[in-house]
C-alpha positions, 0 to 999 in steps of 0.5 A, spaced: 850 196 179 843 193 177 838 198 174 833 201 179 826 201 178 823 209 177 820 211 184 813 212 182 813 205 179 815 202 186 810 206 189 805 204 184 807 197 186 806 198 193 799 201 192 797 195 188 799 190 193 795 194 198 789 194 193 790 186 193 789 186 201 782 189 200 785 195 204 781 199 199 775 195 197 772 196 190 768 203 189 772 206 195 776 212 194 783 211 193 789 216 197 789 223 194 796 225 192 797 229 198 796 223 202 801 219 198 806 225 198 806 225 205 806 217 206 812 215 202 816 222 202 815 224 195 814 230 191 806 231 188 809 229 181 812 222 183 805 221 187 801 223 181 805 219 176 804 213 181 797 214 181 797 214 173 801 208 173 795 204 177 790 207 172 794 205 166 794 198 169 786 199 170 786 199 177 784 205 179 780 211 175 784 218 177 779 223 178 781 230 175 778 235 181 775 229 184 777 223 188 781 217 185 776 211 185 778 203 186 775 199 180 773 192 180 776 190 173 781 194 168 777 199 165 777 198 157 782 202 154 788 203 149 795 202 153 798 209 154 804 209 149 808 213 154 807 208 159 809 202 155 815 206 153 817 208 160 816 201 162 820 198 156 826 203 158 826 201 165 827 194 163 832 195 158 836 199 163 836 193 168 838 189 162 844 193 160 846 194 168 846 186 168 850 185 162 855 191 164 856 187 170 857 180 167 862 183 162 866 186 168 866 179 171 868 176 165 874 181 163 876 180 170 876 173 170 880 173 163 885 178 166 886 173 172 887 167 168 892 170 163 896 173 169 896 166 172 898 162 165 892 159 164 
């Protein structure tokens, strides 16, 4: 089985695609956690993490008690080390799953060749 992308990352990418289609113009308010929760059928925590992921990419500014706003360009800021670590962990999980699949395939092939006397 191939490694899976975290749900909040998947939702963030879907929202990012919608940003690229100008569904949410620069300076406009972005869907609130409650709307993302109902639209994608996820928990408020997952919806919030998706918004924070978009914020870490400089796409939006998440308001605290106010609206989330679409930015015109990435906000200058240091990358969030926790977000970078989570992203690296996801990549490693996918790579590990692919390597496991490859090892299983090679082991089966070797076993079959040994059985057939090759």
